[in-house]
VEXMARSE-737954 format. One line per 8 residues: number of its first residue (from 0); for each residue x negated, y, z negated of C-alpha. Coordinates in steps of 0.05 Angstrom, whole numbers. Each point is the difference from the previous one (the first is absolute). Layout:
VEXMARSE-737954
NUM) X Y Z  ...
//
This chain:
VEXMARSE-737954
0) -122 -19 527  34 48 -48  -32 7 -68  43 -6 -61  -1 61 -45  10 -2 -76  69 26 -15  -26 35 -62
8) -64 35 19  -8 -5 76  -64 -41 -2  -8 -58 47  38 -60 -28  -37 -65 -3  59 -43 -18  75 2 -1
16) 28 -26 -65  72 -7 -22  26 49 52  -54 52 -11  -59 18 43  -54 12 -52  -72 24 0  -50 -39 -40
24) 10 46 -61  76 -6 -1  -4 -75 13  -45 -8 -60  47 43 -41  59 -44 23  -36 -64 -20  -21 30 -67
32) 71 22 -14  26 -70 11  -55 -30 -43  15 49 -56  74 -17 4  -14 -74 -11  -46 17 -59  53 46 -31
40) 54 -52 9  -43 -52 -34  -12 45 -60  69 32 -6  45 -56 23  59 25 40  -19 60 42  33 18 65
48) -40 24 60  38 66 -1  -13 13 -74  -73 -17 9  -6 47 60  31 57 -40  -46 -10 -59  -62 -8 43
56) 15 62 41  8 42 -64  -65 -21 -33  -52 56 3  -56 -49 15  35 -30 60  -38 20 63  31 39 58
64) -3 -59 49  36 -46 -49  52 54 -13  11 6 75  16 -74 4  41 -1 -65  44 58 23  11 -31 69
72) 19 -66 -32  48 36 -47  34 31 61  8 -69 30  33 -23 -65  55 53 6
//
């Protein structure tokens, strides 16, 4: 059996989600990014996924794993 490898960091991937093979750290970042988007939309009203990803990736407190996911999702948007 061939092991899946995280496309971002090369660690062993434990799950494939939305077209990505992700390690547990990037999978958690992916889930957190989607949860944060829902919270932001609730507070701000209309907010597109692309605008959210841009804002989240530019925040200094956003972690590297979340930025990896945000930037990959932005590329998919284009």
